[in-house]
C-alpha positions in Angstrom: 26.1 -17.7 8.3 21.6 -17.6 7.9 21.4 -17.7 11.7 24.1 -14.7 12.4 22.0 -13.3 9.9 18.8 -13.2 11.8 20.4 -13.1 15.0 21.9 -9.7 13.7 18.6 -8.4 12.1 16.9 -9.4 15.1 18.9 -7.5 17.8 19.1 -4.8 14.8 15.6 -4.2 14.8 14.8 -4.3 19.0 17.4 -1.7 19.3 14.8 1.0 18.5 11.8 -0.9 20.9 13.7 0.4 24.6 12.7 3.9 22.5 9.0 3.2 21.7 8.5 1.7 24.9 10.1 4.9 26.5 8.2 7.3 24.0 4.5 5.1 25.0 5.7 5.2 28.9 6.5 8.9 29.0 3.3 10.1 25.8 6.4 11.8 24.1 9.4 11.5 22.4 11.7 15.1 23.8 14.8 14.9 23.2 15.1 13.3 19.9 15.7 15.6 17.6 13.8 15.9 13.9 17.0 15.8 12.1 17.6 12.5 14.1 14.8 11.4 13.4 14.4 12.3 9.9 17.6 10.9 8.7 16.8 7.7 10.7 13.4 7.2 8.9 14.7 7.9 5.3 17.4 5.6 5.6 14.9 3.2 6.9 12.4 3.7 4.2 15.2 3.6 1.2 17.2 0.8 2.9 13.9 -1.3 3.1 13.5 -0.2 -0.6 16.7 -1.7 -1.8 16.5 -4.7 0.6 13.1 -5.4 -0.8 14.8 -5.6 -4.6 17.0 -8.4 -3.7 16.8 -12.1 -3.2 17.1 -14.2 0.3 17.1 -11.5 2.9 14.4 -11.8 4.6 16.0 -11.3 7.7 17.1 -7.9 6.2 13.4 -7.0 5.0 12.1 -8.5 8.6 14.6 -6.0 10.6 14.3 -2.8 8.5 9.9 -3.3 9.0 10.0 -3.7 12.2 12.6 -0.3 12.8 9.9 1.8 10.9 6.6 0.0 13.4 8.6 1.1 16.7 10.1 5.1 14.7 6.7 5.1 13.7 5.7 4.9 17.1 8.4 7.8 18.5 7.7 10.1 15.7 3.8 10.0 16.6 4.6 10.6 20.0 6.7 13.1 18.9 3.9 15.0 16.9 1.7 14.0 19.5 2.4 13.8 22.8 -0.2 12.3 25.3 1.1 14.6 28.0 3.3 18.0 27.9 4.5 17.8 31.6 7.5 15.9 32.6 
């Protein structure tokens, strides 16, 4: 079960990677609404705070920490787009 937990957490954490890479490559995060990004960020922070208070949840902590890194990149390009011509 531990292996399944790690596999699931890694896959779930990496699901934001394609969008982060897209934002980096294109220099913006257009197409993602602030409502979506705000709810995603809030969900990540609240769930990470909850999970961090539990024991034996390292896969989940790794998942939420990685997602926060990718989400920070995506939001950064939403706030500060590198170029405005697409």
